[in-house]
N, C-alpha and C positions, 0 to 999 in steps of 0.2 A: 487882163490873161486867164487867170480862173473864172473868168463867166466864161472865155470863150472852149474851157475844156469842160466845164460841165453844160454846155448846150452842146457838144461834139457827142461825149457818151451817156450823160442822163444820171442823174441823180444816183440811182441802184449800185449802179457800177463806181461811181463814185466811191460812196459810201465805205462799199468794199475796197476799194484802195485803200482809202486812207485809215481802215482799220486795220488790214495788214503795217501800214508803216508802223502801226501803232504797236502791236504785239511784235515786231523785231525791234524798237526801238527799248520793248522789255526787256528783250532774250539780251541785247548788245548791253544792256544794265547790268543783267548777272553776271554774264561772261567778264566783264572791267573787272573784274576781283582777282583772277586767275583762271578761272573754269570750275565747274561742278564738283562739290563734295563728293569724293571717293567713299564707295559701302563700308563700312569699318565689318570684321569677323565679328559675330554674334558672339560673346563666351558661354558656352555651354557645360556643363558636371560631367566628367568622364571618369573611367575605372580600366583597370586594366586586370586581364582576365589570367588565371596561373588555373594549372591543371592541377587537381589532387582528387584524394579519395575521401567517398563520404557511406552512410549508412542510413537506409532510408527504412523506414517501419510502415508497413501497409495497414491499416485495421477494414476488417472486415468484419460485420454484425453477425453473429451466431446463434444459435438456440444449442440450450444443451439439453443432454438426453444420458439416463444409467446408460450402462455398459450391458446391462439387462434389464428389459421389462416385461413384465409375465401377469398374463391377465389373468384373474384365479375366478375358474368359472365349475360351477358344479356340473359333475358327467351322471349323478341321478337324479330323480323327481323324489320331494320329499318336505317335510317341513324343519326350517331352522332349528337347529333344538340347543346349539351352543354356540358362541362367539367367544372364543380363547384370547384372545390379542385387540389391543387398541388402535385406531387411527394414529399413524406415524412411527407405533413401534416398530424396532429393530427386531427381526425374528433372525435365525437359524434356520437352514436348510433340513427338512424334516418337523419341525415341530409344527404342532396343533393350530391350525388357524379359524377352523367353522368344524361344527358336525350335525348333522343332518340325521331324524330318527331313524334306527335301521331295524327296526322290530321288522318291519315286512321282507326286508332284506335276508334277515333272519334265518325267515322263517322259509323264504325261498331256499338257503342255503340246507336246511335241515331236509327237504324235500329234495334237494338234486342228492343228496349223500343217501338219501334211501333208495331213490333209483339207481345210485352207482352199485350200491349191495344188492338190488336185484340183478342187474345185469352181470353182477357175477357170478350170481346163483346160477341165473339161466347158462352161462358160459362153462361152467364145471358140470353143469347136466349135460350139456351138447358137449365133452369132451370123452366123458362119460362112456357115453352112447356110441364115438368112434371107438373107442377102446372097446367094448363089449364085441360091435360087429368085426371087426378085424378079425379075430380068430376064424369067425362062425364063415364067412367071406373064406378065408382059406381053406377051410374044411368044407367049403361048399356044400356047407348048412342053407345057408342065404343068400338070395344072390347080392352081385356085387352094386346093382343099382342103391338097392337098401345104404351101403357104405358109404359111399357119393351123397344121397340125401343125407345123411348123418354127417356129412364133413362140411357142406354146405349150411348144416343148421348153425356149426358150431362157428365157421368166421361171419353169420350172420351177428350169431349171440357176442363174438367177439367187434364187432363193429357196434351192436348199441353201448357194448360197455365202454366204450374209447368213447360215444357221446356221452355217456353219463358222465365220464370222468371232465369230459370239456365242458357239461352242465353245469358241477361243482367248481370247476375253477371261474365261471363266468360268475356265478354265485359268490364265489368267494373274492373277487373281483369288485362286484355290487358292492358287496359291505364294507371293503375296505374305502369306496369311494364315499362313505359316508361318514370320514374323517378326512377332511380337505387339511393338506398339510403341505407345508412351504417347499415349493422346487428350488428355491435357494436362498443364500443371504440377502437381505435387503430391510427397505418401509415399506411400512403398509400405507397406503394408501386412502382414500375416504370409502367407507365402508356404507349403502346406502339402504341396507338389510336389516331386520332386526330380531331378536329372538323369535318365533313364529311364523315368520317368515314362511310362505311356500315358494319354495325354489324349482327351477325346471333346468336340466339339460339342454332345452331350446331356448332357454330367455335372450332376449338381447344381450339383457345389461350384467353384468362380471358382478362377482362378492365383494371384489376389490381388484385395487394393481399393488403387484408387489414389485419395486425396483433396486437391483442390485445398484450400487454408487461408487463402490468403492476404486471405479473409475467412473469419470465422464468424459462424452464425446461432443465436440462442439461440430455442430452442423454451418457451413457457411458453403454462400455460391462465391465465384469468380467468374468475373467478363471474360469474355471470349478476350480482348484484347489482355488483360490482367495474366491470365492464361499462356497466352502468347510469349508473353516476358516472363513467367515462372519459368517454363522450359527454356528459355533462353538465358536465366539466370544461372539455373542450376547445373553441375557438372552430369552427366549420367545417358545412355543409350538408351535407354528405359524412363518409363513414366516413374516403377516400381524403385527403380536406381537415384531418382531423382531427388523422390521422397525421403529417400534414404541419408540424405547430403544436404537436406536443406535442418538449419540450425534448429534449434530447441526455440519453439514459441511460445507470445506469452499471452494470457486473458487478462483482462478490463472488465470487472466485471458491473452492475448495471449503475450503482454508483460514482463510479469512476477511479476507483481505487482499483488495484492490480492484485491478480491471485497471489498466494506465496509460491506457487509452484509453476513450474513451466512444464509443457506437454511435447507432443512431438505431431506430425502431420504423419498420417497413418494409410489415408486413402483415398481417392478419387471417383468419381462415379463415370462410367462405363460410355456415358451421352448427353450432348449440353441438352438444356429442356429449350424446345424450341420459341414456347412465349415468349421467353425472359432471356435467351440468347447468352446461357451463364452453365455453371459446371460446377456440382456439390461436390467439395470435400470436405475430410472428416480429421480432425485433427483428437486425441486423445490425454487427458490431464489426468495426474492421480490424485483420489479423493477419501485416502484412508480417514482422515477426520471428519469425514459428513458436511464440509461446509457447504458443499454444491446440490442441488436437489435438482431432477427431470422439471423442466420447464421453465429452469431460471434462460436468462439472456445474457450474452458479454458481446465484447469484441475480440477478436484473436487477431494478434499481432506477428505478423511475417514479417522479418529481417531481410532486407536486401541492401547488399554492399555492392558499392561502383565505386573502380579503381579505374585511374588514368581521363579524369573526365575534367568538367568545368560548369561553375556554379554560377549562373548567371540567370538575376532580378527579370521576376516576368516584366515588372512595370517597366523595364528596359527594352522590352521586345515588343514588335508588331504584327499581329492575327492577319495574315491577307492570304486568302482562296488555298484555307487548308495546310501552309505551312506558315512558319514563325521565322520573323526577321529582325536584325539587329542593325544597328546603324555603327559601322566598324570606321573607325578614323585611322587612314591611312597616309601616305606622305605629302608633306605640305600641311599639313591638317586637315585634309580633304575627306568630306564624309560619302560615304557610298554606305546602300542598303545592303545587307550582306542574309542568304538564310541561310539557317542553321540545323540541324536534326538532333530534336527534342527526343530523348527517351523517358523522361518521367519528371517528377515534382520533389521537391525538398522543401516543404512549409512554401516561403513566396520565392522559390527561385526554379526556375527550370534547369535538370539535369540535361547537357549539353555533350552529344560526344564527338559531332565534327561538326567544321562553319567555323570555327574559330583557332589559333593556333595560342599554345603558350606566350602571353607577351603582349598577344593585341588589346588595343586600346575601344572602348564602345561610348556609344553615349549613352547615359544613364537614362537623361527625361529632358525635354522639351525642343522634340524632333516630331512631332505629327504632323509638322507644314513643314519639314527639310526635306530639300530636293536632293537628289544625289547630285556630287559634285561639290555640294557648299563648302567653304574652306572657315573651318572656327576658331574661334579662340579656346582650349582646352581648359578645362578648371577640374584639376583632381579631386574624388573626394574620398573620405578616408574610405577604407575597404573594411571591411567586418570580417571578421574570422568566422570558419567553415569547417566546427565541431560537427561532431554527428547528429544528424536531425531527422524530426520527424513527421512525416507527411499521414495526414488524414486522408484515406479515402473518401470520395465522395460515394 
């Protein structure tokens, strides 16, 4: 019989039929044990989300400058005759800094004073002439034109005296300029010149720099996104009112230590820098002890307070197309991918304002290939406390 079948269907078809029968036999053997084993729910770590409050400190790299920085420059030409201060010294307003050879300017002052005396004498003579001609004209002894000419001479002499007075004042100013004094209290910077150096009022290099550092100004840039957050965080209808409502800010020095005195935000630039898409802020710190100097660097810390928010570990989220998702565990331990609104970062956590509710459960890890609708076996993990944390602004 087998021979007849082989003749009818041929060897290839017979082989396919026998192979199918063999597979059917294998399936029957596997099913004889009561059917295939059901897939078990995978155990995954989960945590419960609770609403809380937190304080986040954002850091901004800053450059420090004194409240006043003055370039000390000569106002007259001459030879540097005296250097009355040393580099780095503290000076008071009005204290002598440099002396320029003043002999030329004192002689110019003497000449101006002499010209002033001559102008006064000419004015007096012109006045006498007017007084002499007035009765003569009245009595018609001389013509009125002579009196008019005398009065014109008097006005000319008066103008010459005014010019002479101005020349004297200018000469005195030049003499005073040879004694260069401190315009403000502060610290002396580098002094590149020495006694005997020729200085000029048109020279490019300053004699020194004087910095008033009783208060220090920290300048730092804030990105456009941070600026929007800043406006949302602090109350006020104007930038000035928002600045006034900002709590005191702190300063970290270059070595990481904290400056012992708090400062205040007091100014924002009027426009954004187009090249960096950032806006300049200014914070002012007291510096009565002179611990800081112009040119120092540091980091300004601004505290942001968040109320009624949720902290979600960044490692428990997934970024997809500029959105952040978590895997929420719902009824029956069914997992669903849920978008959340992130308003900031706190250390290793995201600050979430919406998308989750108080008491929701999310998967902590192991969800990289977890499809929606998967049933899991929740394994609660120990929840960390949520004290006020600091964020390092990148």
